[in-house]
N, C-alpha and C positions, 0 to 999 in steps of 0.2 A: 504494499500499500504508498504509494508515495505523495505527500501533500503537502504544498506549499505554507510557508508561514501563515498566511492569511488564514488559509483553508483547516489549519490546524485551530486556529482560535475560533473561525465564526462555528463553533460545534453543531448548531442548530440545521445547519446546511447539511451534514453528514447525517444527524441524529435524530433531527426532528422530535416525536414523539417519546422517543427512549428518553430524554431528556426530564420528563415529567416526572417527579418524586426524588429528583436527582439532587443532593445537597451536598456544602460543603460545612463544616460546623465546628465549632471548639465546645467550650464548657459551660460558655454564655448564651452564644447565637447561634444560626442556623439560615443558610443564605441557599435558594434554589439555585441551579446551574440557570435554569433563563430567566432569572432574575440579576444573576451576574452579568449575563451577555446581552442584557437589553437593557441595565439600568446604570447609574452611575453611582461609585463611591467618592467621586471628588465635585457634588455639585456639579455646577455649570462652569467649572474652570479648566476640565480638561482640554481642552482647546488650547489654551496657556502653553502646555507642555511639548506645543509640535516642533521637532527638531532639537528639543531642548536633551542635555542629559540629566537623569534625574537620579536622586539618591532617596531609595526607597526605607526610610527610619522611622518605622512603624513598631510599636512595642509586642501585638500581636501577630499569629500567624493570618489569622483569619483574616484582617484588614489587608495584609501583607496579598493573599491569594487573589484579593478584590483587586486590589492597585497592579498586579501584574499583567493581570487580562485585561486591564482596559488599558493601560495605558503601551502595551505591546502595538506597534504600527504606527503610535504617535510620536512618541522620544526617538530623537537619534538613538541613546542609549539608556539604559535604567543599571543601577548595581545594586545589589540586594546585602540588604547590610543584617547580617545575624544578630542576634541581641546581646550574643558574648564578646564582641568583637571589643578589644581594648582600646578604649578612649584615646590613648597616647598617638593610635595608630590613624584616627579619623581625618585628621587632618592633612596629612602626605595623601590618603587615599581619594580625598577631593578633589586634592589639586594633581594627581595623576589620571583620574577618569576625566576629569575638566568638568565636574559637576558644577551645574546653574540652578538648578531646580531640586526641591525636597517635598517628597511628599513624605505628611508626618503625623502623627496624632499629640505631639507635642509642641505646636507651632510655636509659644512663647520661647522655647528654650533656642529654636532656630532661628528664629526673631533677630538673635544677635551674634551670628554666627558668618554675619559676612554671605551669607545664600542668596542671590538675586531675586528667586523666586521662592515664597513659603509656601504650599499647600496642605492644607487639614482634610483628611479621610474622615468617612464617616462609612454605616452603613449604604447600602443602595437605596438611593430614593427615586421613586416611580413616576415626581416630576422632570428628573432631570435627564436631557439627552445626550446620548454617548458620541464621542469624536471618534470620526472613522477615517484613515488614510489606510493608502496600500504602501505605506514605509515599510522597511525590514529594521528593528528594533535591535542594537545590540545588544545581549542579556550579560553583565557584568557579576560575574562569580569570585569568591574569596577561597582562595585555598585555606586551610587550617593555620598555617601559621605556628606551627609548632616550632620552628626555629627561626622565630622573629617574627617580624612582620607579615601580614601576609602579601601574597601576589594576586592580582588583580589579572583573572583570567575570561576574554571573550572568546563567548559563544553566540549561536543566533538561537531563534526556535528551531528550527528547521535540524540543524544537528543535535540539537537537547532532542528533539523526539524520534532519532534516526532508530534506537533500538525499540523504541515502541511503536513504531510504525512496522518494524520488520517483524516484533512478534503478532500483529493484528490484533491491538488491542482493544478495536472495537467489539471483538466477541467477546469482551468481559463486562457488557453494561451491566450485569446484575450486582458485579463486586460490591461491596462497601470496605472500601480501602482504609488505613491507618497507619502511620510509621510511629515510631520512637524519634526518628529525626527532626529537625528543626525544616520546614521546605524552603528556604533560604540560602540553604546549603546545598550543593550537589546532590547528595544521596534521597534528601528529604522533596527537593525538585523535581525528581524523576519520578516518585509516588504520586505527586500532588496530579502533576501532565498525564502519565498512565490513569490517574481517577477519570480526569476533567475530560479526556478525549474519548475513553471508553467508555466514556456515558455515564459511570459510575458514581458511587458517592465518595466522600471523604470524611475520615473525624481525626482533626486533628488534635496534637498531642497539649498538653498543660504543663511547661518544666515544673512549676512551683506545685504540680498536683502531687498527693500520695500515688504511688505505682500500684496499690490494691486499688485505691477510686480511679485512677484511669483506665487500667482493666475494667473495671466494672460500667464504668460509662461505655467504653469499648464493644462489651458485651452486651448492653442496655441498646447500643446504635446499629447490633446486628453485623459487626465488624466480620467479613471473612478472608479481607487477604491484608497480610500485615507483616512489616519491615523492619528490621533495626542491626545495630549491629551485632557481633557473638557477645559484646561487653553487658548490651542491653539485654540480652536475653540470659544471660548467665544468670544477672540481677533478677529477672523476672522468674527462675525458675528455683533460684534463692528463696523468694519471698513467699511461695505459698500459693499466690494469686492466680496462677494458672488452672489453678482447678475449677471446672465449671466454663472454662473459655475454650470454644471449639473452634478456631479460625480453620478455613480449609484451603489455606496456602501462607504457608511459614517463609521469609527468605532473611537473609543473613550476607550481611555486606560490610565494606567499612576498615575489618580485620582480618587478621585470619580467622576462617570456619575451623576448627580443629577438630577430631574425630568426636572426642569427648562431648561436646557441646551438640554436634548433629546428634549423635546418640542421646542426648538427652532430651534435646525437642521431638525427638521420633519417639521416645518414650513417654513425654508428656500428652504429645497431638499424634497419638496413632492414626487417624485417620485423615492428616494433612499430607498435601505436597510439599515436603522439605527440602531447600536447596537451597546454594551460596552464588551469589554473584561479586564478577568482579567489575570495579568500575572506578575510575578518577574525576579529580574535577577536569585535569587536562587531558585526558587520552579517552573520556568517555565511557560508554558500557563495553566492555572487552567481550565478556561470555557470560554464561550463567550453566550450572553444574546443578543436574537434578538426580544423580544415581545414589544418593546418600553417604556418597566418600570424600573426604578432604583433599585438599589440590586438584587437578584436573587433568584429562588424558592429552597425552603428548601428540594426539593426531590433530588438538586444534591448533597446534603452533608451524606456523609456514603454511597456512590454508587462507584463502580468501572467501570469507562467509559473509555476507552480506555486506560487504564492503570492508569489515573486520580483518587486518591483519596482524600476527604476532611473530615475533622472534623471541632468542633468548640468546646475549648477547654479554660476557664478562658476567654469568650468574643473575643479569638485572632483565625483566620481562619489558619488552618494550613493544608497543602499540600503534601501527598505522592505520586508519581507518577516516570515513566522512564524518565518525561523530566526535574528530580530536578540534577541539577548542582551536578557533583561528591561530589565538595571540596573545601573549601575554600585554597587560597595558601598563602604563608608566615607566617611569623614568630608571636606565641603570638595571634590567632585568635580562636575564638569561633566555637564549631561543628558547623557544617549547616545542620546536621538533628538531634533531638533527637532518644532515644532507638528503637522505631519502624520506625525510617525513616521518620517522618513527618518535614516538613519544618514550625518554627513557623514564619509567615510573619511578624507580629506586626500589622495585619490590624484589627482591632476591628470592630466586627458586634456584630447584635442584631437582634434578629426574633421578627419579629410581624406577629402574622399570618399563613400564610404559607408562608411567603417569610423571607428570610435575607436582612435588608440594612445596607451597611457600615457605621459605625459614626466617623471615623478617625483614624491616625496611633496613636499605643499605645505611642510612644516617642513623638508625638506631643502636646502633653495633656497639656492646661495651669492650674493652681491653683488659683482659686477664693476664698480667705478666709478660704483653707482648703478644700476644693470642688474643683473635676475633671470637666474638661469642654474639651471637641473635638470643636477646632474652625468648622471644618467642616460642625457639625452638623447645627450649628448657621448659616453659610454661606448658608447650605439648604434652612434653612427658608426665610432668607433674598432673596435669589435667585428667589422666587417664585414669585414676587412680577413683576409686569407687564411691571414696570421701569427702572427693575434693572438688567442690562446686567450681572455685574460682581460681587465680594465684597471680602472681608479680614475680619476674626473676628480674633485680638488677646487681650492680656492684657495688661494693664498700671498700672503702680503704684498705689496705693491708699495709704494715710495714715490712711484711718480707718480700711478699708480688706486687705491690705496688694498687692489687685489687683482687677481690675474692665475689663469687659470686652467692647470693644471699635469696632467700624464697619466702613469701611471704603466702601464707594458703587461707581460703575461706574453706570451711569447712559445709558441706551439701547440706547438715542436720545438726542442728546443738546438741541434740543427745549421743551425736560420735564424739562428744567433747573426753569420754571418759576413755578411750581410745585415742588421745593423741600421739603418747610417744611411740605406739604401735603404729601410728598413721605413716609418723616421720619417718620411722626404719623400713617402711615398706617402701615409701617416695625413695627416699637416698636407694635403697636397693634398685627401684626401678632405672634409675638414673643412672647407675653405676653399670648397671646393661644395655644400656641405650646410646650413652653419651661418652663424648671422652674425658678423660680425669677432669681437664681444666674447666669443664661443663657444669660438671657436680657441685649441686650448692652447700656452700660451708654452713649455714644453719638453714631450718625450715622455722619460721614463726607463724605461729594460728593464729588470725585479726578477725574480726567482726566483719568488716568490710573494705573492700576497695574501689579508691575515690578511680570515675570516670568523668573524662571532658565534656564539656558541654556538645561537642560533637557525636559524644556516643562512644571515645575509645577509651580504652583502659590509661590511666593517669602516669607515667614514667616519670622517673628523676632516681639519679644516684643517692644511695643511704649515706 
């Protein structure tokens, strides 16, 4: 299915009556897709955004969703601003993206920031007319910025929807989607677009909402399709809130999906389709794996699948496709692709038999006495233990080797506490059998929980 950007947004032209009853909702409000497409969240001021570079600085995901759909095809570009953005980076991002307009629900704050045009957004108003043009708007997304200031990545709606069109998302009109991601980041935006293009409904997350309350709301809304990072899913499995929640479609992305979390989800949701996908803000959606196994088949490499090609060079996965972002935006940023058009993802893989396995991020390697260690590789072994739900491996300074590996674990159940010493010994035995000696943790500490970043990834720092 090939759709132009305007065809993608004009969902009624494709779906017609299928939109009836389809909604986008958060914990407070619900808006129908027909209202999103026919009404305005900007009052009568949408036309003022024509050809401008717009920052979406809205505190809630629902208003952000409404504004995205309305200004695509009107603004020259729009920068999606996630709520966890470090304020220290805001001025430089505004300068690099050439922002001259802001859509916000806090106009008083932005009135003093020197932005030329500030427009307040609200729920759609039936009396307002939508501005419609045929401009192709640039969608600007931020990388996670784990190693400093985030980079601005330039997409178009057509590229963002490449994998969705290839999957035939219009056949999922009965789906009710949810995600633990924020839709202003790449992973969450993919789910939002899948829901709207497919004519389904979307239930948005509330970061401040307790996990049990969030899942209860998803259940009450009839969520059938849901995605999140492996860390999101481990938190859910630990919480006990999954009981009674029966999604038909469960997907993982954003981190390495090890066999332990895939098996845990299979046990918790025996009737669901469970799989993991690979995507990045720069490379776009690469592939999905639906066979219940960690890693991915080697047969996917060097094969053109719907315009996606992959190769492995120097241990790093590289992707070239029509879904790749166009470029980075701003000053003094590295080129996005190499000379052959491949994005170096920085995700390191290892071939074992007929399958590639992710071993970690190139930038996340820890140094143990001059030897390189991927913490994810250690965590995958630890997480195989049936009494462990989640783990984190990191380095700690040592006067002898310079650093040693230490690990923290969260037990699958509080009643396992009496077995702590036995669990530690069993984990160490498994690590010695599977890992090189310098990768075996020197200490293993039981903790109640492990922090997850706003992007849903395990928070990492040296001890």
